[in-house]
KEMAR-836933 format. One line per 8 residues: number of its first residue (from 1); their letters; for each residue x, y, z of C-alpha. Coordinates in steps of 0.25 Angstrom, whole numbers. Last residue first. Example, Ala and Ser with C-alpha at 12.3 -4.5 7.8 and 13.67 -1.06 7.14 Angstrom:
# KEMAR-836933
2) SA) 55,-4,29 | 49,-18,31 $
//
This chain:
# KEMAR-836933
251) KRPTEKEL) 13,-109,-168 | 25,-112,-159 | 24,-114,-145 | 33,-105,-136 | 40,-114,-124 | 51,-119,-133 | 54,-105,-138 | 55,-99,-125 $
243) EKLMKRTY) 66,-109,-120 | 73,-105,-133 | 71,-91,-131 | 77,-91,-117 | 89,-100,-122 | 90,-89,-133 | 90,-77,-125 | 101,-82,-115 $
235) ARGFKVFD) 110,-88,-126 | 109,-76,-134 | 112,-66,-123 | 123,-76,-118 | 130,-76,-132 | 129,-61,-133 | 135,-59,-119 | 146,-69,-121 $
227) KRDDETML) 150,-63,-135 | 150,-48,-128 | 159,-53,-117 | 168,-59,-128 | 168,-46,-135 | 173,-39,-122 | 162,-32,-115 | 164,-18,-110 $
219) TASSDIVD) 165,-17,-95 | 155,-9,-86 | 155,1,-74 | 166,11,-78 | 164,11,-93 | 149,11,-92 | 149,22,-81 | 158,31,-90 $
211) MNKKATPV) 149,28,-103 | 137,33,-95 | 144,46,-91 | 149,49,-105 | 134,45,-110 | 129,56,-101 | 139,67,-104 | 137,64,-120 $
203) IENLFREK) 122,64,-120 | 120,76,-112 | 128,88,-116 | 135,84,-129 | 123,76,-134 | 113,86,-130 | 121,98,-137 | 122,89,-150 $
195) YGLMGREN) 107,87,-149 | 104,101,-148 | 114,104,-159 | 106,96,-169 | 109,105,-181 | 109,94,-191 | 124,96,-194 | 128,99,-180 $
187) WYPDPEYW) 121,85,-176 | 128,78,-187 | 142,81,-181 | 137,71,-170 | 142,75,-156 | 155,69,-150 | 152,60,-138 | 152,47,-146 $
179) KREDNGID) 166,50,-152 | 165,51,-167 | 161,43,-180 | 157,30,-174 | 143,34,-173 | 147,43,-161 | 135,39,-153 | 134,24,-157 $
171) HDAFNKVS) 149,21,-160 | 156,31,-151 | 146,27,-140 | 148,12,-143 | 163,14,-142 | 161,21,-129 | 152,11,-123 | 161,0,-127 $
163) RVPPVSGD) 158,-8,-140 | 159,-23,-142 | 161,-26,-157 | 151,-28,-168 | 149,-43,-171 | 159,-52,-180 | 155,-64,-188 | 163,-59,-201 $
155) NEKYENDV) 150,-56,-208 | 146,-47,-196 | 138,-53,-184 | 127,-45,-178 | 128,-44,-162 | 125,-29,-162 | 132,-15,-160 | 138,-19,-148 $
147) FAYKIKVK) 139,-11,-134 | 146,-19,-123 | 144,-21,-108 | 150,-28,-97 | 145,-26,-82 | 149,-32,-69 | 139,-31,-58 | 143,-32,-43 $
139) TDGFRKTS) 140,-42,-34 | 141,-36,-19 | 126,-37,-15 | 126,-51,-10 | 140,-55,-6 | 146,-67,-14 | 156,-58,-21 | 163,-58,-35 $
131) GDLTIDIY) 150,-62,-42 | 152,-52,-52 | 138,-48,-56 | 136,-48,-71 | 131,-38,-81 | 133,-39,-96 | 127,-27,-104 | 127,-28,-119 $
123) IFGHDEPQ) 123,-15,-127 | 118,-17,-141 | 119,-9,-154 | 115,5,-158 | 105,2,-170 | 100,-11,-165 | 90,-22,-169 | 93,-34,-162 $
115) DFIDAKET) 98,-48,-164 | 105,-49,-150 | 94,-58,-144 | 97,-68,-155 | 85,-77,-158 | 88,-92,-158 | 77,-95,-147 | 67,-92,-159 $
107) ANGRMVDN) 60,-80,-164 | 47,-75,-170 | 39,-86,-164 | 31,-77,-155 | 37,-83,-143 | 50,-81,-149 | 48,-67,-152 | 43,-65,-138 $
99) RLDDVLDV) 55,-71,-132 | 64,-62,-141 | 58,-49,-136 | 59,-54,-122 | 74,-56,-124 | 75,-42,-131 | 67,-34,-121 | 63,-21,-130 $
91) TTVIDRMD) 66,-8,-123 | 57,3,-122 | 64,16,-119 | 65,25,-107 | 70,39,-105 | 78,47,-96 | 90,50,-105 | 100,46,-96 $
83) FNVALYQK) 92,36,-88 | 89,28,-101 | 78,18,-97 | 75,5,-104 | 88,-1,-97 | 81,1,-83 | 69,-7,-88 | 78,-18,-93 $
75) FRDIQDKR) 86,-19,-79 | 72,-19,-72 | 68,-31,-81 | 81,-38,-78 | 79,-37,-62 | 64,-41,-64 | 68,-53,-72 | 79,-59,-63 $
67) VVYEGYWG) 93,-58,-68 | 100,-51,-56 | 90,-56,-45 | 93,-70,-49 | 107,-70,-45 | 115,-58,-40 | 114,-44,-35 | 125,-33,-31 $
59) SIHKNAFD) 125,-27,-45 | 112,-29,-52 | 103,-17,-49 | 113,-4,-47 | 125,-9,-55 | 117,-16,-66 | 107,-5,-67 | 118,5,-68 $
51) IASRLRSI) 126,-3,-79 | 112,-4,-87 | 111,11,-86 | 124,14,-91 | 121,4,-103 | 108,11,-105 | 115,25,-105 | 125,20,-116 $
43) MREGYCWD) 114,15,-124 | 107,29,-124 | 120,36,-127 | 121,28,-140 | 107,22,-143 | 94,17,-137 | 81,19,-144 | 75,6,-149 $
35) YYLGFFTA) 81,-2,-137 | 81,-17,-136 | 84,-24,-123 | 92,-37,-120 | 92,-46,-108 | 101,-57,-102 | 101,-64,-89 | 110,-72,-80 $
27) MKGNKGNT) 111,-79,-67 | 124,-87,-65 | 128,-101,-63 | 130,-109,-50 | 145,-107,-51 | 152,-98,-61 | 156,-87,-52 | 154,-91,-37 $
19) DSTRKKAR) 139,-92,-33 | 137,-87,-18 | 131,-74,-23 | 120,-83,-30 | 116,-83,-45 | 128,-76,-50 | 124,-64,-60 | 123,-62,-74 $
11) IRVFINSR) 116,-51,-82 | 116,-49,-97 | 111,-37,-104 | 108,-33,-119 | 105,-19,-123 | 99,-16,-137 | 99,-4,-147 | 90,3,-157 $
3) EAM) 90,17,-161 | 80,17,-171 | 74,27,-180 $
//
């Protein structure tokens, strides 16, 4: 049984505190993580964790530190942990995975980073430092997020809509049949009273606290925000893969 999902993150910051918005360029990076066991309340927990990391370890900084490899590696490690459930999962670094596929000749630079297997969709997390001050340590993160089912286009060219954390919970935990915090009637029929009790006493209160933090600390992406995020992620990875493909000898 698979409970697969993916998290994608973009981080942008000014190169120097003296830079004005739009001048001298910005530092930017992007990464994606695949989970084979992350769904419902677990996805909500990890979004809350990403917000905590951004506020504690990215806010106040600028430039190369924000996007350098050791900082991003630490972020990825952080997102492997579920602090609510006290467990760790092994994730797949999607950019590195594509790089390896290109080096083995199993993919080209045209590969789509968002073409990933999933059962519970994606989370998009967009982190920027506001640049409203030139004082070191005063830059604050701005966080936008979205839950999306996938990026596959329907016959009419549309893609699934952006979901808020509440809409995602009703969709993924409530199965679009009930409010997310209402127990599944199936549990009564199968005598799963222990799971129902844990759901009401542990999962619901924890998820509610996390949702409150998300609502107070982050802004839901608009569809235009989502399009820009996806366009950036594709361009970022394809540029990297194109450079790698030029360097990789063909058999």
